[in-house]
SEPAZA-527900 format. One record per residue: residue in one letter; x, y, z of N, C-alpha, C in turn. Coordinates in nm, 3 decimals. Each point is the difference from the previous one (the first is absolute). Layout:
% SEPAZA-527900
<r residu="A" n_x="X" n_y="Y" n_z="Z" ca_x="X" ca_y="Y" ca_z="Z" c_x="X" c_y="Y" c_z="Z"/>
...
END
This chain:
% SEPAZA-527900
<r residu="M" n_x="1.526" n_y="-6.739" n_z="3.506" ca_x="-0.015" ca_y="0.068" ca_z="-0.122" c_x="-0.100" c_y="-0.009" c_z="-0.063"/>
<r residu="A" n_x="-0.039" n_y="0.079" n_z="-0.126" ca_x="-0.102" ca_y="-0.046" ca_z="-0.072" c_x="0.036" c_y="-0.026" c_z="-0.135"/>
<r residu="D" n_x="-0.103" n_y="-0.070" n_z="-0.064" ca_x="0.062" ca_y="-0.038" ca_z="-0.128" c_x="0.003" c_y="0.113" c_z="-0.084"/>
<r residu="P" n_x="0.149" n_y="-0.005" n_z="-0.102" ca_x="0.002" ca_y="0.119" ca_z="-0.076" c_x="-0.064" c_y="-0.014" c_z="-0.123"/>
<r residu="A" n_x="-0.104" n_y="-0.096" n_z="-0.042" ca_x="-0.141" ca_y="0.033" ca_z="-0.063" c_x="-0.061" c_y="0.074" c_z="0.044"/>
<r residu="E" n_x="-0.021" n_y="-0.042" n_z="0.167" ca_x="-0.136" ca_y="0.034" ca_z="0.025" c_x="0.040" c_y="0.144" c_z="0.033"/>
<r residu="L" n_x="0.111" n_y="0.036" n_z="0.013" ca_x="0.021" ca_y="0.159" ca_z="0.059" c_x="-0.016" c_y="0.082" c_z="-0.184"/>
<r residu="I" n_x="0.059" n_y="-0.055" n_z="-0.075" ca_x="-0.026" ca_y="0.047" ca_z="-0.174" c_x="-0.160" c_y="0.029" c_z="-0.033"/>
<r residu="A" n_x="-0.068" n_y="-0.065" n_z="0.098" ca_x="-0.084" ca_y="-0.032" ca_z="-0.085" c_x="-0.142" c_y="0.085" c_z="0.085"/>
<r residu="Q" n_x="0.097" n_y="0.059" n_z="0.170" ca_x="-0.102" ca_y="0.112" ca_z="0.037" c_x="0.028" c_y="0.132" c_z="-0.028"/>
<r residu="L" n_x="0.125" n_y="0.017" n_z="-0.098" ca_x="0.026" ca_y="0.116" ca_z="-0.035" c_x="-0.116" c_y="0.061" c_z="-0.100"/>
<r residu="R" n_x="-0.039" n_y="0.127" n_z="0.010" ca_x="-0.075" ca_y="0.073" ca_z="-0.060" c_x="0.095" c_y="0.060" c_z="-0.151"/>
<r residu="P" n_x="-0.098" n_y="-0.014" n_z="-0.106" ca_x="0.052" ca_y="0.025" ca_z="-0.153" c_x="0.072" c_y="0.190" c_z="0.028"/>
<r residu="L" n_x="0.091" n_y="-0.026" n_z="-0.073" ca_x="0.039" ca_y="0.151" ca_z="-0.020" c_x="-0.092" c_y="0.082" c_z="-0.071"/>
<r residu="R" n_x="0.015" n_y="0.136" n_z="0.069" ca_x="-0.106" ca_y="0.113" ca_z="-0.079" c_x="0.087" c_y="0.117" c_z="-0.046"/>
<r residu="A" n_x="-0.030" n_y="0.044" n_z="-0.099" ca_x="0.081" ca_y="0.095" ca_z="-0.052" c_x="-0.052" c_y="0.140" c_z="0.085"/>
<r residu="P" n_x="0.044" n_y="0.094" n_z="0.047" ca_x="-0.014" ca_y="0.103" ca_z="0.074" c_x="-0.091" c_y="0.092" c_z="-0.066"/>
<r residu="P" n_x="-0.083" n_y="0.046" n_z="0.068" ca_x="-0.151" ca_y="0.068" ca_z="-0.066" c_x="0.104" c_y="0.130" c_z="-0.069"/>
<r residu="P" n_x="-0.062" n_y="0.049" n_z="-0.097" ca_x="0.008" ca_y="0.120" ca_z="-0.082" c_x="0.016" c_y="0.110" c_z="0.035"/>
<r residu="D" n_x="0.128" n_y="0.072" n_z="-0.007" ca_x="0.059" ca_y="0.112" ca_z="0.042" c_x="-0.066" c_y="0.129" c_z="-0.052"/>
<r residu="G" n_x="-0.092" n_y="-0.042" n_z="-0.090" ca_x="-0.072" ca_y="0.149" ca_z="-0.084" c_x="0.093" c_y="0.037" c_z="-0.157"/>
<r residu="A" n_x="0.118" n_y="-0.023" n_z="0.026" ca_x="0.107" ca_y="0.089" ca_z="-0.073" c_x="-0.069" c_y="-0.020" c_z="-0.202"/>
<r residu="A" n_x="-0.078" n_y="-0.100" n_z="-0.021" ca_x="-0.032" ca_y="0.016" ca_z="-0.110" c_x="-0.133" c_y="0.059" c_z="-0.033"/>
<r residu="E" n_x="-0.056" n_y="-0.013" n_z="0.086" ca_x="-0.129" ca_y="0.109" ca_z="-0.003" c_x="0.025" c_y="0.142" c_z="-0.024"/>
<r residu="I" n_x="0.095" n_y="0.045" n_z="0.106" ca_x="0.042" ca_y="0.138" ca_z="0.019" c_x="0.082" c_y="0.047" c_z="-0.105"/>
<r residu="L" n_x="0.072" n_y="-0.116" n_z="-0.059" ca_x="0.082" ca_y="0.048" ca_z="-0.164" c_x="-0.092" c_y="0.018" c_z="-0.107"/>
<r residu="V" n_x="-0.145" n_y="-0.072" n_z="-0.011" ca_x="-0.112" ca_y="-0.048" ca_z="-0.054" c_x="-0.080" c_y="0.161" c_z="0.001"/>
<r residu="M" n_x="-0.016" n_y="0.046" n_z="0.096" ca_x="-0.041" ca_y="0.100" ca_z="0.045" c_x="0.064" c_y="0.134" c_z="-0.031"/>
<r residu="A" n_x="0.135" n_y="0.001" n_z="0.043" ca_x="0.084" ca_y="0.134" ca_z="-0.054" c_x="0.037" c_y="-0.008" c_z="-0.162"/>
<r residu="L" n_x="-0.029" n_y="-0.129" n_z="-0.073" ca_x="-0.001" ca_y="0.028" ca_z="-0.119" c_x="-0.129" c_y="0.052" c_z="-0.043"/>
<r residu="V" n_x="-0.118" n_y="-0.038" n_z="0.019" ca_x="-0.089" ca_y="0.067" ca_z="-0.057" c_x="-0.011" c_y="0.149" c_z="0.053"/>
<r residu="G" n_x="0.041" n_y="0.039" n_z="0.102" ca_x="0.009" ca_y="0.128" ca_z="0.077" c_x="0.069" c_y="0.119" c_z="-0.108"/>
<r residu="C" n_x="0.106" n_y="-0.039" n_z="-0.067" ca_x="0.077" ca_y="0.023" ca_z="-0.091" c_x="-0.016" c_y="-0.007" c_z="-0.129"/>
<r residu="I" n_x="-0.064" n_y="-0.073" n_z="-0.025" ca_x="-0.087" ca_y="-0.001" ca_z="-0.154" c_x="-0.119" c_y="0.119" c_z="0.009"/>
<r residu="A" n_x="-0.090" n_y="-0.016" n_z="0.093" ca_x="-0.107" ca_y="0.093" ca_z="0.057" c_x="0.086" c_y="0.154" c_z="0.007"/>
<r residu="G" n_x="0.069" n_y="0.009" n_z="0.049" ca_x="0.078" ca_y="0.153" ca_z="0.010" c_x="0.075" c_y="0.020" c_z="-0.140"/>
<r residu="A" n_x="0.047" n_y="-0.082" n_z="-0.062" ca_x="0.050" ca_y="0.043" ca_z="-0.167" c_x="-0.092" c_y="-0.016" c_z="-0.067"/>
<r residu="M" n_x="-0.131" n_y="-0.025" n_z="0.039" ca_x="-0.125" ca_y="0.024" ca_z="-0.133" c_x="-0.093" c_y="0.104" c_z="0.053"/>
<r residu="L" n_x="0.016" n_y="0.066" n_z="0.148" ca_x="-0.030" ca_y="0.168" ca_z="0.056" c_x="0.091" c_y="0.064" c_z="-0.079"/>
<r residu="T" n_x="0.112" n_y="-0.010" n_z="0.041" ca_x="0.118" ca_y="0.124" ca_z="-0.091" c_x="-0.027" c_y="0.013" c_z="-0.136"/>
<r residu="L" n_x="0.005" n_y="-0.121" n_z="-0.086" ca_x="0.002" ca_y="0.017" ca_z="-0.141" c_x="-0.175" c_y="0.055" c_z="-0.020"/>
<r residu="A" n_x="-0.115" n_y="-0.023" n_z="0.075" ca_x="-0.131" ca_y="0.067" ca_z="0.016" c_x="0.037" c_y="0.154" c_z="0.003"/>
<r residu="F" n_x="0.055" n_y="0.003" n_z="0.084" ca_x="0.007" ca_y="0.175" ca_z="0.040" c_x="0.084" c_y="0.069" c_z="-0.074"/>
<r residu="L" n_x="0.134" n_y="-0.071" n_z="-0.046" ca_x="0.103" ca_y="0.064" ca_z="-0.088" c_x="-0.130" c_y="0.038" c_z="-0.178"/>
<r residu="F" n_x="-0.045" n_y="-0.090" n_z="-0.028" ca_x="-0.101" ca_y="-0.021" ca_z="-0.113" c_x="-0.091" c_y="0.072" c_z="0.005"/>
<r residu="W" n_x="-0.092" n_y="0.014" n_z="0.097" ca_x="-0.088" ca_y="0.129" ca_z="0.034" c_x="0.065" c_y="0.155" c_z="-0.004"/>
<r residu="R" n_x="0.118" n_y="0.015" n_z="0.083" ca_x="0.076" ca_y="0.107" ca_z="-0.021" c_x="0.015" c_y="0.068" c_z="-0.130"/>
<r residu="A" n_x="0.070" n_y="-0.095" n_z="-0.102" ca_x="0.045" ca_y="0.001" ca_z="-0.138" c_x="-0.102" c_y="0.095" c_z="-0.046"/>
<r residu="R" n_x="-0.112" n_y="-0.082" n_z="-0.008" ca_x="-0.131" ca_y="0.054" ca_z="-0.068" c_x="-0.058" c_y="0.125" c_z="0.052"/>
<r residu="R" n_x="0.055" n_y="0.010" n_z="0.151" ca_x="-0.107" ca_y="0.119" ca_z="0.042" c_x="0.069" c_y="0.129" c_z="-0.076"/>
<r residu="R" n_x="-0.046" n_y="0.130" n_z="0.015" ca_x="0.003" ca_y="0.083" ca_z="-0.041" c_x="0.046" c_y="0.053" c_z="-0.151"/>
<r residu="P" n_x="-0.075" n_y="-0.031" n_z="-0.092" ca_x="0.064" ca_y="-0.049" ca_z="-0.172" c_x="-0.024" c_y="0.157" c_z="-0.053"/>
<r residu="L" n_x="-0.078" n_y="0.082" n_z="0.033" ca_x="0.015" ca_y="0.138" ca_z="-0.030" c_x="0.110" c_y="0.086" c_z="0.049"/>
<r residu="R" n_x="0.088" n_y="-0.076" n_z="0.107" ca_x="0.115" ca_y="0.071" ca_z="0.021" c_x="0.097" c_y="-0.068" c_z="-0.080"/>
<r residu="R" n_x="-0.007" n_y="-0.084" n_z="-0.010" ca_x="0.119" ca_y="-0.089" ca_z="-0.090" c_x="-0.007" c_y="0.073" c_z="-0.171"/>
<r residu="A" n_x="-0.107" n_y="0.003" n_z="-0.018" ca_x="-0.021" ca_y="0.008" ca_z="-0.163" c_x="0.058" c_y="0.192" c_z="0.031"/>
<r residu="A" n_x="-0.045" n_y="0.086" n_z="0.086" ca_x="0.025" ca_y="0.101" ca_z="-0.023" c_x="0.186" c_y="0.000" c_z="0.008"/>
<r residu="L" n_x="0.046" n_y="-0.082" n_z="0.104" ca_x="0.192" ca_y="0.032" ca_z="-0.017" c_x="0.024" c_y="-0.046" c_z="-0.117"/>
<r residu="S" n_x="-0.065" n_y="-0.116" n_z="-0.046" ca_x="0.067" ca_y="-0.094" ca_z="-0.119" c_x="0.008" c_y="0.131" c_z="-0.154"/>
<r residu="A" n_x="-0.124" n_y="0.078" n_z="0.005" ca_x="-0.047" ca_y="0.096" ca_z="-0.075" c_x="0.120" c_y="0.150" c_z="0.001"/>
<r residu="L" n_x="0.021" n_y="0.010" n_z="0.148" ca_x="0.122" ca_y="0.108" ca_z="0.030" c_x="0.155" c_y="-0.115" c_z="-0.065"/>
<r residu="V" n_x="0.014" n_y="-0.099" n_z="0.071" ca_x="0.116" ca_y="-0.027" ca_z="-0.071" c_x="0.000" c_y="-0.010" c_z="-0.152"/>
<r residu="A" n_x="-0.122" n_y="-0.054" n_z="-0.040" ca_x="0.008" ca_y="0.027" ca_z="-0.205" c_x="0.021" c_y="0.153" c_z="-0.037"/>
<r residu="A" n_x="-0.032" n_y="0.099" n_z="0.087" ca_x="0.001" ca_y="0.110" ca_z="-0.056" c_x="0.171" c_y="0.058" c_z="0.026"/>
<r residu="R" n_x="0.072" n_y="-0.066" n_z="0.082" ca_x="0.152" ca_y="0.033" ca_z="-0.012" c_x="0.082" c_y="0.027" c_z="-0.125"/>
<r residu="A" n_x="-0.015" n_y="-0.127" n_z="-0.095" ca_x="0.058" ca_y="0.015" ca_z="-0.108" c_x="-0.061" c_y="0.108" c_z="-0.094"/>
<r residu="L" n_x="-0.074" n_y="0.043" n_z="0.046" ca_x="-0.041" ca_y="0.112" ca_z="-0.134" c_x="0.089" c_y="0.106" c_z="0.013"/>
<r residu="P" n_x="-0.065" n_y="0.063" n_z="-0.133" ca_x="0.107" ca_y="0.143" ca_z="0.032" c_x="-0.089" c_y="0.149" c_z="0.104"/>
<r residu="A" n_x="0.065" n_y="0.091" n_z="-0.003" ca_x="-0.044" ca_y="0.050" ca_z="0.127" c_x="-0.187" c_y="0.038" c_z="0.004"/>
<r residu="A" n_x="-0.033" n_y="0.069" n_z="-0.138" ca_x="-0.116" ca_y="0.064" ca_z="-0.023" c_x="-0.086" c_y="-0.123" c_z="0.012"/>
<r residu="E" n_x="0.024" n_y="-0.100" n_z="-0.078" ca_x="-0.078" ca_y="-0.128" ca_z="0.014" c_x="0.004" c_y="-0.011" c_z="0.115"/>
<r residu="R" n_x="0.101" n_y="-0.037" n_z="0.085" ca_x="-0.030" ca_y="-0.060" ca_z="0.178" c_x="-0.110" c_y="0.015" c_z="0.049"/>
<r residu="L" n_x="0.034" n_y="0.221" n_z="0.008" ca_x="-0.084" ca_y="0.098" ca_z="0.044" c_x="-0.128" c_y="-0.045" c_z="-0.012"/>
<r residu="A" n_x="-0.091" n_y="-0.004" n_z="-0.146" ca_x="-0.090" ca_y="-0.029" ca_z="-0.062" c_x="-0.035" c_y="-0.193" c_z="0.087"/>
<r residu="A" n_x="0.059" n_y="-0.055" n_z="-0.008" ca_x="-0.017" ca_y="-0.174" ca_z="0.054" c_x="-0.047" c_y="0.031" c_z="0.119"/>
<r residu="Q" n_x="0.072" n_y="0.057" n_z="0.088" ca_x="-0.006" ca_y="0.056" ca_z="0.143" c_x="-0.151" c_y="0.042" c_z="0.057"/>
<r residu="A" n_x="0.005" n_y="0.123" n_z="-0.110" ca_x="-0.138" ca_y="0.047" ca_z="0.030" c_x="-0.096" c_y="-0.098" c_z="-0.048"/>
<r residu="K" n_x="-0.022" n_y="-0.100" n_z="-0.090" ca_x="-0.108" ca_y="-0.096" ca_z="-0.039" c_x="0.017" c_y="-0.084" c_z="0.105"/>
<r residu="L" n_x="0.078" n_y="-0.068" n_z="0.088" ca_x="0.020" ca_y="-0.074" ca_z="0.074" c_x="-0.127" c_y="0.034" c_z="0.122"/>
<r residu="L" n_x="0.092" n_y="0.169" n_z="0.030" ca_x="-0.102" ca_y="0.061" ca_z="0.091" c_x="-0.140" c_y="-0.030" c_z="-0.031"/>
<r residu="R" n_x="-0.028" n_y="0.053" n_z="-0.097" ca_x="-0.167" ca_y="-0.001" ca_z="-0.074" c_x="-0.042" c_y="-0.175" c_z="0.036"/>
<r residu="D" n_x="0.062" n_y="-0.081" n_z="-0.078" ca_x="-0.027" ca_y="-0.149" ca_z="0.040" c_x="-0.031" c_y="-0.047" c_z="0.136"/>
<r residu="L" n_x="0.084" n_y="0.057" n_z="0.100" ca_x="-0.031" ca_y="-0.036" ca_z="0.131" c_x="-0.093" c_y="0.084" c_z="0.064"/>
<r residu="V" n_x="-0.013" n_y="0.115" n_z="-0.040" ca_x="-0.102" ca_y="0.102" ca_z="0.084" c_x="-0.121" c_y="-0.103" c_z="-0.051"/>
<r residu="G" n_x="-0.048" n_y="-0.016" n_z="-0.146" ca_x="-0.101" ca_y="-0.037" ca_z="-0.089" c_x="-0.016" c_y="-0.140" c_z="0.135"/>
<r residu="A" n_x="0.082" n_y="-0.099" n_z="0.001" ca_x="-0.058" ca_y="-0.082" ca_z="0.058" c_x="-0.011" c_y="-0.013" c_z="0.130"/>
<r residu="L" n_x="0.057" n_y="0.094" n_z="0.098" ca_x="-0.014" ca_y="-0.005" ca_z="0.118" c_x="-0.161" c_y="0.108" c_z="0.023"/>
<r residu="D" n_x="-0.040" n_y="0.078" n_z="-0.060" ca_x="-0.061" ca_y="0.137" ca_z="0.023" c_x="-0.097" c_y="0.002" c_z="-0.134"/>
<r residu="G" n_x="-0.002" n_y="-0.048" n_z="-0.087" ca_x="-0.094" ca_y="0.006" ca_z="-0.134" c_x="0.000" c_y="0.118" c_z="-0.068"/>
<r residu="G" n_x="-0.107" n_y="0.103" n_z="0.012" ca_x="0.000" ca_y="0.100" ca_z="-0.056" c_x="0.110" c_y="0.108" c_z="0.011"/>
<r residu="V" n_x="0.038" n_y="0.005" n_z="0.119" ca_x="0.117" ca_y="0.068" ca_z="0.035" c_x="0.091" c_y="0.049" c_z="-0.113"/>
<r residu="A" n_x="0.015" n_y="-0.090" n_z="-0.063" ca_x="0.125" ca_y="-0.017" ca_z="-0.064" c_x="-0.031" c_y="0.101" c_z="-0.167"/>
<r residu="R" n_x="-0.155" n_y="0.098" n_z="0.029" ca_x="0.002" ca_y="0.093" ca_z="-0.097" c_x="0.015" c_y="0.099" c_z="0.046"/>
<r residu="L" n_x="0.046" n_y="0.059" n_z="0.080" ca_x="0.040" ca_y="0.106" ca_z="0.073" c_x="0.163" c_y="0.062" c_z="-0.107"/>
<r residu="H" n_x="-0.018" n_y="0.126" n_z="0.010" ca_x="0.153" ca_y="0.054" ca_z="-0.072" c_x="0.046" c_y="0.097" c_z="0.077"/>
<r residu="G" n_x="0.136" n_y="0.060" n_z="-0.012" ca_x="0.005" ca_y="0.110" ca_z="0.082" c_x="0.018" c_y="0.026" c_z="0.141"/>
<r residu="E" n_x="0.017" n_y="0.072" n_z="0.091" ca_x="0.029" ca_y="0.001" ca_z="0.095" c_x="-0.117" c_y="-0.106" c_z="0.122"/>
<r residu="P" n_x="-0.126" n_y="-0.002" n_z="-0.086" ca_x="-0.081" ca_y="-0.106" ca_z="0.070" c_x="0.077" c_y="-0.138" c_z="-0.037"/>
<r residu="W" n_x="0.019" n_y="-0.050" n_z="-0.074" ca_x="0.093" ca_y="-0.118" ca_z="-0.042" c_x="0.116" c_y="-0.015" c_z="0.135"/>
<r residu="L" n_x="0.065" n_y="0.083" n_z="-0.015" ca_x="0.131" ca_y="0.020" ca_z="0.111" c_x="-0.033" c_y="-0.009" c_z="0.164"/>
<r residu="A" n_x="-0.119" n_y="0.093" n_z="0.032" ca_x="-0.050" ca_y="-0.051" ca_z="0.102" c_x="-0.046" c_y="-0.140" c_z="0.054"/>
<r residu="R" n_x="-0.087" n_y="-0.046" n_z="-0.127" ca_x="-0.049" ca_y="-0.110" ca_z="0.016" c_x="0.090" c_y="-0.094" c_z="0.053"/>
<r residu="L" n_x="0.140" n_y="0.005" n_z="-0.069" ca_x="0.100" ca_y="-0.098" ca_z="-0.007" c_x="0.051" c_y="0.007" c_z="0.128"/>
<r residu="D" n_x="0.033" n_y="0.139" n_z="0.053" ca_x="0.053" ca_y="0.013" ca_z="0.167" c_x="-0.117" c_y="-0.043" c_z="0.065"/>
<r residu="A" n_x="-0.108" n_y="0.015" n_z="-0.010" ca_x="-0.151" ca_y="-0.076" ca_z="0.094" c_x="0.067" c_y="-0.150" c_z="0.006"/>
<r residu="L" n_x="0.003" n_y="-0.050" n_z="-0.119" ca_x="0.023" ca_y="-0.156" ca_z="-0.019" c_x="0.102" c_y="-0.075" c_z="0.069"/>
<r residu="F" n_x="0.104" n_y="0.038" n_z="-0.036" ca_x="0.144" ca_y="-0.016" ca_z="0.063" c_x="0.022" c_y="0.068" c_z="0.119"/>
<r residu="A" n_x="-0.086" n_y="0.088" n_z="0.086" ca_x="0.081" ca_y="0.060" ca_z="0.109" c_x="0.110" c_y="0.079" c_z="-0.009"/>
<r residu="T" n_x="0.013" n_y="0.080" n_z="-0.113" ca_x="0.149" ca_y="0.041" ca_z="0.008" c_x="-0.055" c_y="0.164" c_z="-0.081"/>
<r residu="T" n_x="0.126" n_y="0.094" n_z="0.019" ca_x="-0.002" ca_y="0.087" ca_z="-0.102" c_x="0.091" c_y="0.020" c_z="-0.095"/>
<r residu="L" n_x="0.027" n_y="-0.112" n_z="-0.057" ca_x="0.067" ca_y="-0.045" ca_z="-0.096" c_x="-0.032" c_y="0.091" c_z="-0.140"/>
<r residu="F" n_x="-0.125" n_y="-0.026" n_z="-0.014" ca_x="-0.063" ca_y="0.066" ca_z="-0.141" c_x="-0.070" c_y="0.143" c_z="0.025"/>
<r residu="S" n_x="-0.021" n_y="0.071" n_z="0.097" ca_x="-0.029" ca_y="0.111" ca_z="-0.029" c_x="0.135" c_y="0.110" c_z="0.071"/>
<r residu="A" n_x="0.051" n_y="-0.072" n_z="0.057" ca_x="0.170" ca_y="0.095" ca_z="0.030" c_x="0.071" c_y="-0.087" c_z="-0.014"/>
<r residu="G" n_x="0.066" n_y="-0.064" n_z="-0.074" ca_x="0.122" ca_y="-0.045" ca_z="-0.007" c_x="0.005" c_y="-0.033" c_z="-0.183"/>
<r residu="E" n_x="0.086" n_y="-0.097" n_z="0.016" ca_x="0.035" ca_y="-0.029" ca_z="-0.167" c_x="-0.129" c_y="-0.078" c_z="-0.085"/>
<r residu="G" n_x="-0.081" n_y="-0.050" n_z="0.118" ca_x="-0.117" ca_y="-0.094" ca_z="-0.068" c_x="-0.081" c_y="0.172" c_z="-0.095"/>
<r residu="R" n_x="0.025" n_y="0.133" n_z="0.016" ca_x="-0.071" ca_y="0.062" ca_z="-0.068" c_x="0.012" c_y="-0.058" c_z="-0.174"/>
<r residu="A" n_x="0.102" n_y="-0.045" n_z="-0.043" ca_x="0.021" ca_y="-0.033" ca_z="-0.116" c_x="-0.101" c_y="-0.076" c_z="-0.037"/>
<r residu="F" n_x="-0.076" n_y="-0.089" n_z="0.038" ca_x="-0.165" ca_y="-0.103" ca_z="-0.036" c_x="-0.097" c_y="0.142" c_z="-0.012"/>
<r residu="G" n_x="0.013" n_y="0.140" n_z="-0.007" ca_x="-0.107" ca_y="0.098" ca_z="0.035" c_x="-0.003" c_y="-0.023" c_z="-0.207"/>
<r residu="D" n_x="-0.043" n_y="0.163" n_z="0.065" ca_x="0.030" ca_y="0.067" ca_z="-0.140" c_x="0.127" c_y="0.044" c_z="-0.059"/>
<r residu="A" n_x="0.098" n_y="-0.035" n_z="0.079" ca_x="0.144" ca_y="-0.007" ca_z="-0.055" c_x="0.063" c_y="-0.098" c_z="-0.060"/>
<r residu="L" n_x="-0.099" n_y="-0.116" n_z="0.012" ca_x="-0.019" ca_y="-0.114" ca_z="-0.109" c_x="0.044" c_y="0.047" c_z="-0.125"/>
<r residu="Y" n_x="-0.109" n_y="0.076" n_z="-0.027" ca_x="0.033" ca_y="0.032" ca_z="-0.168" c_x="0.074" c_y="0.135" c_z="-0.057"/>
<r residu="R" n_x="0.096" n_y="0.044" n_z="0.084" ca_x="0.101" ca_y="0.108" ca_z="-0.030" c_x="0.112" c_y="-0.105" c_z="-0.026"/>
<r residu="P" n_x="0.096" n_y="0.056" n_z="-0.056" ca_x="0.126" ca_y="-0.042" ca_z="0.013" c_x="0.099" c_y="0.047" c_z="0.121"/>
<r residu="H" n_x="0.104" n_y="-0.117" n_z="0.036" ca_x="0.067" ca_y="0.027" ca_z="0.134" c_x="0.132" c_y="0.051" c_z="-0.018"/>
<r residu="A" n_x="0.054" n_y="0.078" n_z="0.083" ca_x="0.148" ca_y="0.067" ca_z="-0.023" c_x="0.068" c_y="-0.133" c_z="0.058"/>
<r residu="D" n_x="-0.013" n_y="-0.035" n_z="0.109" ca_x="0.049" ca_y="-0.101" ca_z="0.048" c_x="-0.064" c_y="-0.142" c_z="-0.019"/>
<r residu="D" n_x="0.024" n_y="-0.142" n_z="0.021" ca_x="-0.094" ca_y="-0.090" ca_z="0.020" c_x="-0.001" c_y="-0.078" c_z="0.134"/>
<r residu="P" n_x="-0.129" n_y="-0.010" n_z="0.012" ca_x="-0.016" ca_y="0.004" ca_z="0.184" c_x="-0.075" c_y="-0.178" c_z="-0.010"/>
<r residu="T" n_x="0.033" n_y="-0.021" n_z="-0.093" ca_x="-0.040" ca_y="-0.176" ca_z="-0.010" c_x="0.065" c_y="-0.101" c_z="0.095"/>
<r residu="E" n_x="0.142" n_y="0.051" n_z="0.036" ca_x="0.061" ca_y="-0.101" ca_z="0.065" c_x="-0.036" c_y="0.056" c_z="0.177"/>
<r residu="R" n_x="0.009" n_y="0.090" n_z="0.000" ca_x="-0.062" ca_y="0.051" ca_z="0.142" c_x="-0.167" c_y="-0.045" c_z="0.043"/>
<r residu="L" n_x="-0.089" n_y="-0.019" n_z="-0.163" ca_x="-0.155" ca_y="-0.041" ca_z="0.056" c_x="0.012" c_y="-0.142" c_z="0.018"/>
<r residu="D" n_x="0.130" n_y="-0.074" n_z="-0.095" ca_x="-0.028" ca_y="-0.134" ca_z="0.021" c_x="0.025" c_y="-0.075" c_z="0.155"/>
<r residu="R" n_x="0.121" n_y="0.104" n_z="0.079" ca_x="-0.007" ca_y="-0.027" ca_z="0.139" c_x="-0.095" c_y="-0.010" c_z="0.090"/>
<r residu="A" n_x="-0.084" n_y="0.129" n_z="-0.042" ca_x="-0.104" ca_y="0.056" ca_z="0.083" c_x="-0.117" c_y="-0.109" c_z="-0.050"/>
<r residu="L" n_x="-0.026" n_y="-0.012" n_z="-0.087" ca_x="-0.117" ca_y="-0.093" ca_z="-0.040" c_x="0.003" c_y="-0.167" c_z="0.048"/>
<r residu="R" n_x="0.145" n_y="-0.034" n_z="0.019" ca_x="0.027" ca_y="-0.108" ca_z="0.054" c_x="-0.019" c_y="-0.009" c_z="0.097"/>
<r residu="A" n_x="0.005" n_y="0.108" n_z="0.077" ca_x="-0.045" ca_y="-0.014" ca_z="0.187" c_x="-0.138" c_y="0.034" c_z="0.001"/>
<r residu="L" n_x="-0.058" n_y="0.079" n_z="-0.055" ca_x="-0.161" ca_y="0.000" ca_z="0.008" c_x="-0.010" c_y="-0.124" c_z="-0.051"/>
<r residu="L" n_x="0.001" n_y="-0.090" n_z="-0.127" ca_x="-0.068" ca_y="-0.121" ca_z="-0.041" c_x="0.020" c_y="-0.097" c_z="0.095"/>
<r residu="A" n_x="0.117" n_y="-0.001" n_z="0.104" ca_x="0.008" ca_y="-0.118" ca_z="0.098" c_x="-0.111" c_y="-0.012" c_z="0.096"/>
<r residu="R" n_x="-0.028" n_y="0.137" n_z="0.026" ca_x="-0.110" ca_y="0.014" ca_z="0.112" c_x="-0.166" c_y="-0.034" c_z="-0.083"/>
<r residu="V" n_x="0.009" n_y="-0.052" n_z="-0.077" ca_x="-0.123" ca_y="-0.037" ca_z="-0.072" c_x="-0.059" c_y="-0.111" c_z="0.061"/>
<r residu="D" n_x="-0.113" n_y="-0.006" n_z="0.065" ca_x="-0.031" ca_y="-0.128" ca_z="0.016" c_x="-0.110" c_y="-0.081" c_z="-0.048"/>
<r residu="R" n_x="-0.026" n_y="0.016" n_z="-0.167" ca_x="-0.060" ca_y="-0.137" ca_z="-0.069" c_x="0.059" c_y="-0.033" c_z="-0.064"/>
END
């Protein structure tokens, strides 16, 4: 038999097994998660800043809810004038039936020429027997939700 010292000298040194890549995979997953979170935050920020006209109109509509009926109707009419002025410019100068027809065309509805929205035409300057503001508020909220600016 060979000398044990000679046998020990013939042994090769111990080596660690090759890395399995778990650390690299973990780092890449972490980088991916951070990139995904950044993209999500960027999208949410972009979406929140989008459609400022709609947000302003809806907040004006909410602010008008605290007013008495006659003032609320006037605030809603001013909201529509401001919105149409921002969307269409000079069209906000229309009055009466042409104004109601333009509102119907702009919002793709018949609310203003044939429904409760007639209150924003010449009827705006006449006393009302009933209070249409609550119904108009709901209808305007639904219409403003469709504004894409």
